[in-house]
C-alpha positions in Angstrom: -8.4 -5.0 21.6 -7.0 -1.5 21.2 -7.6 0.2 17.9 -5.7 3.3 16.7 -6.1 5.4 13.6 -3.3 7.5 12.0 -2.7 9.8 9.2 -0.3 8.2 6.6 2.6 10.4 7.8 1.8 9.6 11.5 1.6 5.9 10.7 4.9 5.8 8.9 6.6 7.9 11.6 5.1 5.7 14.4 6.3 2.5 12.8 9.7 3.9 12.1 10.0 5.0 15.8 9.3 1.5 16.9 11.8 0.0 14.4 9.0 -1.7 12.4 9.8 -2.3 8.8 8.6 -4.5 5.9 11.3 -6.9 6.9 10.2 -7.4 10.5 6.5 -6.5 10.6 5.5 -10.2 10.7 7.3 -10.5 14.0 4.6 -8.4 15.6 2.5 -11.3 16.7 -0.1 -9.4 18.7 -0.6 -6.6 16.2 -2.3 -6.3 12.8 -2.1 -3.4 10.4 -4.4 -1.9 7.8 -2.9 0.5 5.3 -5.4 2.5 3.2 -3.7 4.4 0.5 -5.0 6.8 -2.1 -5.2 5.7 -5.7 -1.7 6.0 -7.3 -3.0 8.6 -9.8 -4.2 10.9 -7.1 -1.4 10.5 -4.6 1.6 8.5 -5.9 3.1 7.6 -2.5 4.5 4.2 -1.9 2.9 2.3 1.0 5.3 1.9 4.0 4.3 -1.8 4.4 3.2 -4.5 2.0 0.7 -7.3 2.3 1.8 -10.0 4.8 -0.1 -12.3 7.2 -0.7 -9.4 9.6 -0.8 -6.5 7.1 -3.5 -5.6 4.7 -2.7 -2.9 2.1 -5.7 -1.4 0.2 -5.9 1.3 -2.4 -9.0 3.5 -2.7 -10.0 7.1 -2.3 -12.3 8.9 0.1 -15.2 8.9 -2.3 -18.6 7.1 -2.5 -18.3 6.2 -6.2 -15.7 6.1 -8.9 -15.5 9.6 -10.3 -13.3 11.9 -12.5 -12.4 15.4 -11.6 -12.4 17.1 -14.9 -10.9 20.2 -13.3 -7.9 18.2 -12.1 -8.0 15.4 -14.7 -7.8 12.8 -11.9 -9.8 9.5 -11.5 -10.9 8.7 -8.0 -11.6 5.1 -7.0 -14.2 4.2 -4.4 -13.9 1.2 -2.1 -15.4 -1.8 -3.9 -17.6 -4.5 -2.3 -14.8 -7.0 -3.1 -12.3 -4.9 -1.2 -14.7 -4.7 1.7 -15.2 -8.5 1.8 -11.4 -9.0 1.6 -10.9 -6.6 4.5 -13.6 -8.2 6.6 -12.1 -11.6 6.1 -8.7 -10.2 7.1 -10.1 -8.6 10.2 -11.8 -11.8 11.3 -8.5 -13.6 11.0 -7.0 -11.2 13.6 -9.7 -10.7 16.2 -7.5 -12.4 18.8 -4.8 -9.7 18.5 -4.4 -7.0 21.2 -3.7 -4.1 18.8 -4.9 -2.8 15.4 -3.2 0.1 13.7 -4.9 1.7 10.8 -4.1 4.6 8.5 -5.4 6.5 5.6 -4.3 9.9 4.3 -5.6 12.0 7.1 -6.6 9.3 9.7 -10.1 10.6 9.8 -12.7 9.1 7.3 -11.6 5.8 5.7 -9.5 4.6 8.7 -12.2 6.0 11.0 -14.8 3.8 9.2 -12.6 0.7 9.5 -11.8 1.4 13.1 -15.5 1.9 13.9 -16.4 -1.3 12.2 -13.8 -3.3 14.2 -14.9 -1.6 17.4 -18.5 -2.7 16.6 -17.6 -6.3 16.0 -15.2 -6.7 18.9 -17.4 -4.7 21.3 -14.3 -2.9 22.7 -14.5 -0.3 25.4 -16.4 2.7 24.0 -14.7 5.3 26.2 -11.2 3.9 25.4 -12.0 3.7 21.7 -13.1 7.4 21.7 -10.1 8.4 23.7 -7.7 6.6 21.4 -9.5 8.0 18.2 -10.8 11.5 19.1 -10.7 12.9 15.6 -12.3 10.2 13.4 -15.3 11.0 11.3 -16.1 7.6 9.7 -16.9 7.6 6.0 -20.5 6.3 5.9 -20.1 4.6 2.6 -17.0 2.6 3.7 -18.7 1.7 7.0 -21.8 0.5 5.3 -19.8 -1.6 2.8 -17.9 -3.3 5.6 -21.2 -4.0 7.5 -22.7 -5.5 4.4 -19.5 -7.6 3.7 -19.6 -8.8 7.3 -23.2 -10.0 6.9 -22.1 -11.8 3.7 -19.1 -13.3 5.6 -21.3 -14.6 8.3 -23.9 -16.0 5.9 -21.3 -18.3 4.4 -21.0 -16.4 1.1 -17.7 -14.9 2.0 
């Protein structure tokens, strides 16, 4: 499986260039998509895709715990264990696919953690993975939550 991370803008632009829309995304039988969006309060952008059989849309910020920036008056939401388990279940449903496209705001931390997790469980080619994702710096909190959720999934509690 090839795994690619994108910034939000890069993801939207890439899908548009391929003619992929909300209306036809399910026709992409060998691809699955993970769309990680900032909390609406912090970045009120509309996700390009919506949840379907091969699309998982999540909303959480690049933080380790829910927090409030008093300087900006914004509330940041961390990934929850429930979201991690939901995402692990989704990923396991699509391990037979040839391609996974993931985005977050910058295509570095949150999407990098998800891509790294998928790479670990599918044992994809390390050199190819690094070549395809040269700029990722996985968020350790997100990666750890996914690994814990994966253990829960395999233990039958998922």
